Phi, psi and omega in degrees: 000138178236136177264131179245140181233142177263129179256179175268022182302133176276351183257357181086012177289141180227162186247145175209160178205154178282155180289321181212187186295335180286319173294323177301322180298318179292322179295324177294317185287321188246022179296169179248157179301338180275359182274142174238129187263138178235146180199148174295134182288124173067013176225159176288138177197175174293153172267110183254138180234150166239135179259122180272172174276157179301136180093346179273157178238178180302334179287346182268002178291127181291148185303317181293321178294321178300315180292323177300313180298316181297318179294323178295320177300313181297314183294334181253036174231120183302314180278318184295331181293341182265354185254152172254167180051056185262137177270133174246129178261148176212149185200157176300145179307320183297344181271355179285135181244128181234127178241163184296334183279350183280151176291165178300128178085355181270141179218164169227198185233147174287321184221110182297337181291342180268005180264127179250164179229147172226138182262134176251114183290319180199165179291137177247100183297330179299317179291313182298317180295319179298316180292319181296333177291339181259359187297131177231135177265127179226160179237069183286150172273093187296325179294316179295320178299318180292319179296321177295318178300313181298320180296318179295320178296320179297317179297320179295317178296320180294321179296319178296318180297320179296317179295320179295322178293316178299318180293321179296320178295316179298318178296321179295319178297316181295319179297318179297319179298316180293322178296318179294321179295318178296318179295318179296320179296322179294318179297315180298320179294319180295318179296323179295321180293322178295319180298318179296320178294321179297319180295318181295325180284334183274322184242134181276339181209167178296325180297319178299320180296317181291323180294320180292322180295323179288000000 
C-alpha cells in the first residue's frame, strides 16, 4: 500500500510514502528518476517522496512542498515526532544506495554531497491536517509502473535518434549538392579562363576580334 497526498504545488508535484518498511523497499527498488526521497536524519521514520515533473531537479521543489515533506517525515517518526529542531535529509532517488547486507527498508547514499537537509523546528498540525485530508490509499504495481516508464523513455530516445538520423541524411544531401555546385562553378570559371586565353592568342586586338565576328 502506498499513501498519496495532494499538495498546493503550482507545478503538479505530489507526495507519497510507503505504509511500512516492505512498501519502502519496493519504492526504493522501483523509484523513478523524478523522485526525491525524504527521511528523518539518524532516526527511524517513514520514507516520504515527492515526484517532480520530467526535466525538473531537486532545486525545483517548491518551498511549501519541501516543508510538507519534512513535516510528514517528522509526524511519521515515533522518536522524531517528539523532538524539536529536527533535521530532515533529502536526496534524488537515484542517489539511494541499497546493498544485500542492508535490512529491509534501509538505504545509504552513493554520494553524500547530493544529500540536502532541512530543519523542522516543531510539528505543524495545520500542515499535517491539511495533508491528511487529501490522503489516498492505493495499491500500485510499482514494478509495472517502472517498466512502463522505461519503455516510454526508450521510445522517446528512439524517436530522437530517428530524427537525428533523418537530419544527418538531409544535411549530407545538402552538403553534396553544395559541393557539386561549387565544383560546377569552378569548372565553369576554369573554362571561361581558357576561353579568354584562346581569344587572346587568336586575336591581337579587339578590332581584329570585331572584324572576324563581322
